[in-house]
C-alpha positions in Angstrom: -3.4 10.7 16.3 -2.9 9.2 19.8 -5.6 7.8 22.0 -5.4 5.7 25.1 -8.5 3.4 24.8 -9.3 2.9 21.2 -11.4 -0.3 20.5 -9.5 -2.4 18.0 -12.8 -3.9 16.7 -13.1 -0.7 14.7 -9.9 -1.5 12.9 -10.5 -5.2 12.0 -12.7 -6.6 9.2 -14.2 -9.1 11.7 -15.3 -6.2 13.9 -13.8 -8.0 16.9 -11.2 -7.0 19.5 -11.0 -5.1 22.7 -9.2 -1.9 23.5 -5.5 -0.9 22.8 -3.5 0.2 25.8 -2.2 3.0 23.6 -3.1 3.7 20.0 -1.0 5.8 17.6 -1.6 6.5 13.9 1.4 7.3 11.8 1.7 8.8 8.3 5.5 8.8 7.8 8.2 6.2 7.7 10.6 8.1 9.9 7.8 8.5 12.6 7.0 4.8 12.3 10.6 3.7 12.7 11.1 6.1 15.7 8.0 4.8 17.5 9.0 1.2 17.0 12.5 1.9 18.2 11.2 3.7 21.3 8.7 0.9 22.1 11.5 -1.7 21.8 13.9 0.3 24.0 11.2 0.7 26.6 10.4 -3.0 26.5 6.7 -2.3 25.5 4.6 -4.9 23.8 3.9 -3.7 20.3 1.3 -4.3 17.6 1.8 -2.8 14.2 -1.7 -2.6 12.6 -2.5 -2.3 8.9 -6.0 -2.9 7.4 -6.9 -5.5 10.1 -8.1 -7.9 7.4 -6.0 -10.8 8.7 -6.3 -10.3 12.4 -8.2 -12.0 15.2 -7.8 -9.8 18.3 -8.7 -11.0 21.9 -11.8 -9.6 23.6 -9.5 -8.2 26.2 -7.7 -6.2 23.5 -4.0 -5.5 23.4 -2.4 -4.0 26.5 0.6 -2.4 24.8 1.2 0.1 22.0 -0.7 -0.2 18.8 0.7 1.6 15.8 -1.7 2.1 12.9 0.2 2.5 9.6 -1.4 5.1 7.4 1.6 6.0 5.1 0.7 6.8 1.5 2.5 7.0 -1.8 2.9 5.2 -5.1 6.0 5.9 -7.3 6.9 4.5 -10.7 10.6 4.3 -10.3 12.1 2.6 -13.4 11.5 0.8 -16.7 13.5 -1.7 -18.5 13.7 0.3 -21.7 13.2 4.0 -22.6 9.7 3.4 -24.0 8.7 0.9 -21.4 8.6 -2.1 -23.8 11.0 -4.9 -24.6 11.5 -6.7 -27.9 8.6 -8.9 -27.1 6.2 -5.9 -26.9 6.1 -5.9 -23.1 7.9 -3.7 -20.6 8.6 -4.1 -16.9 7.6 -1.2 -14.7 8.9 -0.9 -11.1 6.1 0.4 -8.8 7.0 1.3 -5.2 4.1 1.4 -2.9 3.9 2.7 0.7 2.9 0.1 3.3 -0.2 2.1 4.2 -1.8 2.2 0.8 -5.1 0.3 0.4 -4.4 -2.8 -1.6 -7.4 -2.9 -3.8 -7.0 0.8 -4.6 -3.5 -0.1 -5.8 -4.8 -2.9 -8.0 -7.5 -0.7 -9.4 -4.8 1.9 -10.2 -2.5 -0.6 -11.9 -5.3 -1.7 -14.2 -6.1 1.9 -15.1 -2.4 2.4 -15.9 -2.4 -0.7 -18.0 0.0 -2.6 -15.7 -0.4 -6.3 -15.4 0.6 -8.9 -12.7 -1.7 -8.3 -9.8 -5.1 -7.9 -11.5 -6.2 -11.3 -10.2 -5.7 -10.1 -6.6 -8.5 -7.6 -7.0 -10.9 -7.2 -4.1 -8.6 -8.4 -1.4 -8.9 -6.2 1.7 -6.1 -4.8 3.7 -3.0 -2.7 3.0 -0.1 -3.2 0.6 2.5 -3.6 3.4 0.8 -6.8 4.6 0.9 -8.6 1.2 4.5 -9.8 1.2 4.3 -11.0 4.8 1.4 -13.4 3.9 2.5 -13.8 0.3 -1.1 -12.9 -0.6 -2.5 -14.9 -3.5 -5.7 -15.7 -5.3 -7.0 -17.0 -8.7 -3.5 -18.1 -9.8 -1.5 -15.1 -8.8 0.7 -14.5 -5.7 2.4 -11.2 -4.9 5.7 -13.2 -4.8 5.5 -13.5 -8.6 5.9 -9.7 -9.0 7.7 -8.4 -5.8 11.2 -7.1 -6.6 12.1 -5.7 -3.2 10.6 -5.1 0.3 12.0 -2.2 2.4 11.7 -3.0 6.1 12.8 -1.8 9.5 14.7 -4.7 11.0 14.0 -4.5 14.8 16.8 -6.8 15.6 19.5 -4.9 13.6 17.9 -1.6 14.5 18.2 -0.4 10.9 16.2 0.0 7.7 17.2 -2.6 5.1 16.0 -3.6 1.6 15.3 -7.3 1.0 15.1 -8.8 -2.5 12.5 -11.4 -3.5 14.8 -14.3 -2.7 15.7 -13.0 0.7 11.9 -12.8 1.5 11.7 -16.6 1.4 8.3 -16.8 -0.1 6.1 -19.9 0.2 2.4 -20.8 0.2 0.8 -18.1 2.2 4.0 -17.4 4.1 7.4 -15.7 3.9 10.5 -15.2 5.9 8.9 -12.0 7.2 6.0 -14.1 8.6 8.2 -16.9 9.9 10.4 -14.3 11.7 7.4 -13.2 13.7 7.5 -16.6 15.5 3.7 -16.5 16.1 3.7 -12.9 17.2 1.4 -10.3 15.7 4.4 -8.0 15.1 7.7 -9.7 14.4 11.2 -8.7 13.6 10.5 -6.9 10.3 8.2 -3.8 9.9 7.4 -3.3 6.2 7.8 0.3 5.0 7.2 -0.2 1.3 7.1 -2.8 -1.4 8.3 -2.6 -5.0 6.5 -4.6 -7.7 7.7 -5.4 -11.2 4.6 -5.1 -13.4 4.2 -5.7 -17.1 3.1 -3.1 -19.6 2.2 -4.0 -23.1 3.0 -1.6 -25.8 0.3 -0.2 -28.2 -1.5 -0.9 -30.4 -4.1 -3.2 -28.9 -5.7 -3.5 -25.4 -3.6 -3.9 -22.3 -3.7 -7.6 -21.5 -3.6 -9.5 -18.2 -1.0 -12.0 -17.3 -1.9 -15.5 -18.5 -5.0 -16.8 -16.8 -3.9 -19.8 -14.8 -6.9 -20.6 -12.5 -9.6 -22.9 -13.9 -12.5 -21.2 -12.2 -11.4 -17.8 -13.5 -10.8 -19.1 -17.0 -14.2 -20.6 -17.0 -15.9 -17.4 -15.9 -14.0 -15.5 -18.6 -14.8 -18.1 -21.2 -11.1 -18.7 -22.2 -8.6 -21.5 -22.0 -6.1 -21.6 -19.2 -3.0 -19.7 -20.3 -5.0 -17.2 -22.4 -4.8 -13.5 -21.8 -7.7 -11.1 -21.6 -8.1 -7.3 -21.3 -7.0 -6.2 -17.8 -10.4 -4.7 -17.0 -12.2 -7.9 -17.8 -9.9 -9.9 -15.6 -10.4 -7.5 -12.7 -14.2 -7.5 -13.1 -14.4 -11.3 -13.3 -12.3 -11.7 -10.1 -14.4 -9.1 -8.3 -17.6 -10.9 -9.4 -16.3 -14.3 -8.2 -15.2 -12.8 -4.8 -18.5 -11.1 -4.3 -20.3 -14.4 -4.9 -18.2 -15.8 -2.0 -18.7 -12.9 0.3 -15.0 -11.9 -0.1 -15.4 -8.3 -1.1 -16.1 -6.0 1.9 -19.7 -4.8 1.9 -21.3 -3.2 5.0 -24.7 -4.6 3.8 -23.4 -8.2 3.6 -22.7 -9.9 7.0 -20.8 -12.6 5.2 -18.0 -10.1 4.5 -17.4 -9.5 8.3 -14.6 -12.0 8.3 -10.8 -12.3 8.2 -11.0 -14.0 4.8 -10.1 -17.6 4.6 -9.6 -18.8 8.2 -7.8 -21.9 7.3 -5.1 -22.5 4.7 -5.4 -25.4 2.2 -3.3 -28.2 3.7 -0.3 -29.5 1.8 0.1 -33.2 2.2 2.6 -35.9 1.4 1.6 -38.7 -0.9 1.2 -40.9 2.2 -1.0 -38.3 4.0 -3.1 -37.9 0.8 -3.6 -41.6 0.5 -4.8 -41.7 4.1 -7.3 -38.9 3.4 -8.5 -40.8 0.4 -8.9 -44.0 2.4 -10.9 -42.3 5.1 -13.1 -40.5 2.5 -13.8 -43.8 0.8 -14.6 -45.4 4.2 -16.9 -42.7 5.3 -18.6 -41.7 2.1 -18.4 -44.7 -0.3 -16.0 -46.1 -2.9 -16.8 -43.5 -5.5 -15.6 -40.6 -3.4 -12.5 -38.8 -4.8 -10.6 -36.3 -2.7 -10.1 -33.2 -4.9 -6.7 -31.8 -5.5 -6.1 -28.1 -6.1 -4.9 -27.4 -9.6 -1.3 -26.3 -8.8 1.2 -29.0 -8.0 3.9 -28.1 -5.6 7.6 -28.3 -6.5 8.4 -31.0 -4.0 5.6 -33.4 -5.3 3.3 -32.8 -2.3 -0.5 -32.4 -2.8 -2.6 -29.4 -2.0 -6.1 -30.3 -0.9 -8.9 -27.8 -0.5 -9.6 -27.1 3.1 -13.2 -26.2 2.2 -13.9 -29.7 1.0 -12.4 -31.3 4.1 -14.5 -29.0 6.3 -17.8 -29.6 4.5 -17.2 -33.4 4.4 -16.5 -33.3 8.1 -20.0 -32.0 8.7 -19.5 -28.2 8.7 -21.5 -26.6 5.9 -22.1 -23.0 4.9 -24.0 -21.1 7.6 -23.0 -23.6 10.3 -22.8 -22.0 13.8 -24.6 -19.3 15.8 -23.4 -15.9 16.9 -20.2 -16.7 15.0 -20.7 -18.9 11.9 -19.3 -20.2 8.7 -20.1 -17.8 5.8 -23.3 -18.7 3.9 -21.2 -18.2 0.7 -17.8 -19.6 1.4 -16.9 -22.4 3.7 -13.4 -21.2 4.6 -14.6 -17.9 6.0 -15.7 -17.6 9.7 -17.9 -14.6 10.1 -19.2 -12.2 12.8 -22.7 -11.4 11.6 -23.0 -8.8 14.3 -23.3 -10.2 17.8 -20.2 -12.5 18.1 -17.1 -12.0 20.2 -13.7 -13.4 19.7 -14.1 -16.2 22.2 -17.2 -17.5 20.3 -15.4 -17.3 16.9 -12.4 -19.2 18.2 -14.6 -21.9 19.8 -16.1 -22.5 16.3 -12.7 -22.6 14.7 -11.6 -25.2 17.3 -14.7 -27.3 16.7 -14.1 -27.3 12.9 -10.4 -28.1 13.3 -11.1 -31.0 15.7 -13.8 -32.3 13.3 -11.5 -32.4 10.3 -8.7 -34.0 12.4 -11.1 -36.7 13.6 -12.5 -37.4 10.1 -9.4 -37.1 8.0 -6.3 -37.0 10.3 -5.4 -33.6 8.9 -4.5 -30.7 11.1 -5.8 -27.4 9.7 -3.7 -24.3 10.2 -5.2 -20.9 10.7 -4.4 -18.2 8.2 -5.2 -15.0 10.2 -2.7 -13.7 12.8 -4.0 -14.3 16.4 -3.4 -11.4 18.8 -3.7 -12.3 22.5 -5.5 -15.6 21.8 -4.5 -19.1 20.5 -6.2 -22.1 18.9 
């Protein structure tokens, strides 16, 4: 499908963004690679668009070529033993997924196929191809824990290459794929498909989730951290938690018109954390304790919840006007229906400045900004 003036607001979960100069929908890898090559050779500006769940697009739109990825396909390609199970009763199944597959449909399918490893990533909007770029994570799981390879078109080399997990350079909500974009919406690498190594327990007994690591999820399930539960129970618990935070797309719920968490949780050195604690005590009293997120980083730094910093800086749920903080989740900035991108970004700048002034912490945006900046 090719159109000249398609409104990008129809292709983003925020419902924001002006028109594309040229809009093309592709359903095959060869077509996608050929179009990217042609755009590069012609010196055209290019935006490769997936589910639009992690994009903030300018009100003026995007003047160049927008390629919407709609490739499909899921293939179980190998197992580590003939019956799919190792000596410990678990097998590893390699599942290769086209970039244009809807992420939550994939998670739902893996649960139905009794494959574990991404069940706690249920309900996340967007497409499979975007997940390695952002190293999507939630409730104690990240895609980097299960990704075996990512097949990409390398625009710089002009060739299709396969990257292993180590080459992807995964970090907290980032990867080499994202860093290579250098702040651009479409960077050096165009994801074609992703191969996940997922677990399968052998019968008898129910198919179990990976160990539950996240305290909130463990509490919801009524189990201890590290326990395993039936896959379906893990998925339903995650979906319930996400719905309670407005993080499952629902046309009837204006809180879900967002790009997910707008800011990442800051990772602080011991000195930075001590300064945040000092300022919190100064502002809110000697009993105030700055919360730490439950997972320690390997280098000894501290991860602090951005939502707590935002709330303590004076920006509570529902704060704002035409664009506002979600009434359910402080990290989500929403478009209830009448906002534009400029209004949303003005709110983001106000929040970022407030947190900086209160705690001397600079919040980083999680969504990709197209034609705009903070």
